[in-house]
VOGU-3710 file (C-alpha; in Angstrom, 3 decimals, decimal comma):
1> xxxxxxxxxx> 0,000/0,000/0,000  1,433/3,376/-1,040  1,726/6,442/1,165  -1,157/8,185/-0,592  -3,499/5,226/-0,106  -2,433/4,891/3,532  -3,163/8,560/4,195  -6,556/8,258/2,489  -7,383/5,220/4,621  -6,345/7,033/7,799
11> xxxxxxxxxx> -8,446/10,039/6,820  -11,478/7,798/6,323  -10,958/6,143/9,716  -10,525/9,440/11,579  -13,599/11,024/9,966  -15,684/7,941/10,722  -14,665/8,288/14,377  -15,704/11,958/14,266  -19,178/11,036/13,034  -19,685/8,129/15,450
21> xxxxxxxxxx> -18,506/10,101/18,466  -20,578/13,078/17,311  -23,714/10,952/17,541  -22,640/9,526/20,903  -21,844/12,903/22,442  -24,977/14,507/21,005  -27,222/11,875/22,595  -25,228/11,895/25,848  -25,410/15,672/26,289  -28,825/16,109/24,615
31> xxxxxxxxxx> -27,079/18,406/22,158  -25,546/18,254/18,679  -21,848/17,970/17,964  -21,490/19,283/14,397  -22,526/22,882/13,543  -25,584/22,813/11,286  -24,039/24,585/8,262  -21,062/22,230/8,255  -23,384/19,270/8,794  -25,676/20,370/5,959
41> xxxxxxxxxx> -22,810/20,724/3,504  -21,353/17,389/4,624  -24,510/15,332/4,221  -25,213/16,947/0,837  -21,632/16,248/-0,306  -21,747/12,639/0,824  -25,146/11,874/-0,695  -24,399/13,463/-4,070  -20,899/12,042/-4,394  -22,118/8,619/-3,330
51> xxxxxxxxxx> -24,848/8,628/-5,982  -22,703/10,107/-8,759  -19,638/8,116/-7,733  -21,663/4,915/-7,832  -22,687/5,673/-11,419  -19,153/6,585/-12,459  -17,019/4,026/-10,598  -19,354/1,431/-9,152  -18,743/0,210/-5,617  -15,259/1,680/-5,318
61> xxxxxxxxxx> -13,757/2,095/-1,841  -14,424/5,852/-1,664  -18,004/5,344/-2,832  -18,605/2,883/0,005  -17,006/5,299/2,491  -19,269/8,107/1,241  -22,299/5,890/1,845  -21,158/5,056/5,384  -20,569/8,748/6,130  -23,978/9,668/4,712
71> xxxxxxxxxx> -25,716/7,120/6,934  -23,826/8,388/9,984  -24,710/11,967/9,037  -28,387/11,021/9,255  -27,739/10,284/12,921  -26,050/13,662/13,355  -28,964/15,431/11,652  -31,295/13,627/14,058  -29,405/15,009/17,072  -29,666/18,529/15,620
81> xxxxxxxxxx> -33,426/18,410/15,114  -33,967/16,472/18,365  -31,876/18,635/20,699  -30,913/21,805/18,850  -34,072/23,750/19,700  -32,600/24,859/23,045  -29,896/26,872/21,233  -32,468/28,687/19,071  -33,837/32,057/20,264  -36,664/31,388/22,724
91> xxxxxxxxxx> -38,623/34,337/21,358  -39,104/32,566/18,010  -41,634/29,830/17,365  -40,326/26,228/17,421  -41,573/25,801/13,857  -39,027/28,402/12,720  -36,218/26,296/14,159  -37,258/23,322/12,045  -37,814/25,547/9,011  -34,304/26,972/9,452
101> xxxxxxxxxx> -32,777/23,508/9,600  -34,602/22,433/6,437  -33,510/25,635/4,695  -29,858/24,997/5,620  -30,045/21,464/4,223  -31,713/22,679/1,020  -29,163/25,435/0,428  -26,352/22,976/1,134  -27,562/20,645/-1,610  -27,828/23,579/-4,040
111> xxxxxxxxxx> -24,264/24,693/-3,244  -22,887/21,180/-3,736  -24,725/20,855/-7,053  -23,215/24,169/-8,162  -19,705/22,812/-7,509  -20,470/19,659/-9,480  -21,946/21,595/-12,411  -18,978/23,979/-12,528  -16,120/21,481/-12,057  -15,449/17,858/-12,915
121> xxxxxxxxxx> -16,696/15,392/-10,307  -13,262/14,794/-8,766  -12,327/18,468/-8,532  -15,797/19,433/-7,305  -15,507/16,855/-4,528  -12,074/18,128/-3,491  -12,688/21,879/-3,659  -16,063/21,696/-1,924  -14,775/19,318/0,759  -11,900/21,611/1,685
131> xxxxxxxxxx> -13,981/24,774/1,824  -16,685/23,183/3,973  -13,992/21,605/6,141  -12,440/25,022/6,754  -15,901/26,358/7,580  -16,354/23,525/10,075  -13,043/24,362/11,751  -14,133/27,957/12,317  -17,677/26,975/13,362  -16,344/24,590/16,013
141> xxxxxxxxxx> -14,630/27,554/17,676  -17,781/29,663/17,340  -19,859/26,840/18,839  -17,536/26,509/21,829  -17,630/30,249/22,489  -21,404/30,614/22,060  -22,193/27,654/24,345  -19,650/28,703/26,936  -19,030/25,061/27,779  -17,835/21,778/26,278
151> xxxxxxxxxx> -21,421/20,541/25,968  -21,898/18,474/22,829  -18,157/18,420/22,155  -15,285/16,037/22,813  -11,531/16,018/22,472  -11,822/12,819/20,414  -13,888/14,660/17,817  -11,505/17,623/17,812  -8,317/15,567/17,409  -9,740/13,126/14,846
161> xxxxxxxxxx> -11,144/16,027/12,814  -7,653/17,572/12,779  -5,932/14,316/11,790  -8,615/13,355/9,287  -8,114/16,686/7,513  -4,340/16,728/7,762  -3,874/13,326/6,087  -5,342/14,262/2,655  -3,691/17,677/2,840  -0,305/15,946/2,981
171> xxxxxxxxxx> -1,333/13,448/0,294  -2,787/15,919/-2,221  -1,193/19,221/-1,251  2,383/18,076/-0,581  3,030/14,613/-2,050  0,737/15,078/-5,044  -1,606/12,660/-6,747  -1,675/11,239/-10,259  -5,438/11,751/-10,212  -4,857/15,517/-10,066
181> xxxxxxxxxx> -1,709/15,576/-12,149  0,496/16,539/-9,205  -0,021/18,738/-6,159  -2,876/21,213/-5,668  -1,820/24,496/-4,055  -5,445/25,255/-3,147  -5,580/22,083/-1,036  -2,289/22,906/0,680  -3,297/26,486/1,570  -6,813/25,654/2,752
191> xxxxxxxxxx> -5,463/22,567/4,520  -2,929/24,640/6,464  -5,644/27,111/7,457  -7,793/24,203/8,636  -4,919/22,796/10,671  -4,364/26,192/12,320  -8,010/26,634/13,339  -8,281/22,978/14,395  -5,304/23,392/16,717  -6,785/26,610/18,113
201> xxxxxxxxxx> -10,028/24,751/18,795  -8,225/21,832/20,452  -6,388/24,280/22,716  -9,568/26,199/23,573  -11,522/23,001/24,252  -8,743/21,694/26,506  -8,796/24,966/28,478  -12,589/24,839/28,718  -12,554/21,265/30,006  -9,789/22,123/32,455
211> xxxxxxxxxx> -11,875/24,996/33,802  -14,966/22,811/34,074  -13,063/20,135/36,014  -11,707/22,773/38,394  -15,226/24,123/38,902  -16,632/20,654/39,593  -13,817/19,940/42,057  -14,511/23,197/43,878  -18,230/22,429/44,064  -17,524/18,991/45,539
221> xxxx> -15,201/20,514/48,143  -17,799/23,106/49,107  -20,499/20,414/49,337  -18,248/18,323/51,577
//
């Protein structure tokens, strides 16, 4: 197995862990672990590239992975619609929360279709994936700040998201791929930006968890 294939396999494993732990943490905390715009773009990407990839390449490895990710994303979407209402403004009707979620999913599918119509399938998949991945990196930080706690988040998700993004960045942006005719500078630049924001988020989440543990310890001491 070559280095490129190994990195692709590692990326698939890390992202699968992100999705599985996202469902687990969402149910555990009665929350959702993936910001809705990132989740919408992800599930649209995975559904469309599974369907189109199946037509173009049959049951290739990446096509199967896309299907697995899509099915896991359904679980993540469930946690959003099941528990996300508490983060929506209380002054607005609950129906608007559900309407907003449906709108995000609809727009996400339109955006992914626009990438596919403008670029070839392979380049559309790559460019869209990196832009939505960068968006996710920034939205994780925003989510942590807005919640003011580690609720619905885990260090496993944060680290695996970082590693799952870094692996293809090295493969495509540094080592190069015959599929793309060499390296892609776009992937390298966006990948480095993702890595930066992912590391910032990991640091912030670690500090948040450290503060929460200190607070819990103090409460136990006061109760004793």
